[in-house]
C-alpha positions in Angstrom: 73.2 89.4 135.1 71.6 86.7 133.0 74.0 84.4 131.1 72.8 85.6 127.7 73.0 89.2 128.8 76.5 88.5 130.1 77.6 87.0 126.8 76.1 89.9 124.8 77.8 92.4 127.0 81.1 90.5 126.7 80.7 90.4 122.9 79.8 94.1 122.8 82.9 95.0 124.9 85.1 92.8 122.8 84.0 94.5 119.6 84.4 97.9 121.1 87.8 97.3 122.6 90.5 99.3 120.8 92.9 96.4 119.9 90.2 94.5 118.1 89.4 97.3 115.6 91.3 97.6 112.3 94.3 99.9 112.3 92.6 102.4 110.0 89.8 102.8 112.6 92.2 103.2 115.5 94.4 105.9 114.0 93.6 109.5 113.0 95.0 111.3 110.0 96.8 114.5 110.6 96.5 116.7 107.5 99.2 119.4 107.1 99.8 122.2 104.6 103.4 122.7 103.6 105.1 124.8 100.9 108.2 124.1 98.9 111.3 123.7 101.2 109.1 123.3 104.3 109.2 120.0 106.2 107.6 117.9 108.9 109.4 115.8 111.5 108.1 112.4 112.5 109.2 110.7 115.7 112.3 112.9 116.1 114.4 111.1 113.5 112.4 111.2 110.2 112.2 114.4 108.2 109.9 114.8 105.2 110.7 117.8 103.0 108.5 119.2 100.1 111.0 119.4 97.3 108.8 120.3 94.4 105.1 120.8 93.4 104.3 120.4 89.7 100.6 120.3 88.8 99.1 117.5 90.8 102.4 115.8 91.6 104.4 116.5 94.8 108.1 115.5 95.2 109.1 114.7 98.7 112.5 114.3 100.2 112.7 111.9 103.1 115.6 111.7 105.6 115.5 108.7 107.9 117.9 106.5 109.7 119.2 103.6 107.6 117.3 101.0 109.7 114.0 102.7 108.8 112.5 101.4 105.6 110.6 103.9 103.4 108.4 102.8 100.5 105.6 104.2 98.5 102.4 102.6 99.5 101.9 100.7 96.2 105.4 99.3 96.6 104.8 98.4 100.2 101.6 96.6 99.2 103.4 94.6 96.5 106.2 93.6 99.0 103.7 92.5 101.6 101.5 90.7 99.1 104.1 89.0 97.0 105.8 85.7 97.8 109.2 86.8 96.6 109.1 90.2 98.4 110.7 91.9 95.4 108.6 94.5 93.7 109.0 95.1 90.0 110.8 98.4 89.2 108.8 101.0 87.4 110.3 103.4 84.9 109.5 106.5 87.0 111.3 105.1 90.1 114.1 107.4 91.3 117.4 106.5 92.8 118.3 107.4 96.4 119.9 110.8 96.6 122.7 111.2 99.2 
């Protein structure tokens, strides 16, 4: 193989290799339909229960081990993007139910 062809092949394979693609491109989204009081299990130790559906809002109950952090995506983004790591509390945030 010619040197240029070899480099192009290497670059092509590098771009195509799974670990060099963004996470969103490497994962698939599983879409499920659930009704109130139905749940899904994630990785044997996380349970997500549909608590209530009201209009376009869905309330979910999440049971997970204490060492598993659970955040809404917008809170997660603030934590990852902020220098303090402390998101601001919104008025509609709910307290943990035990």
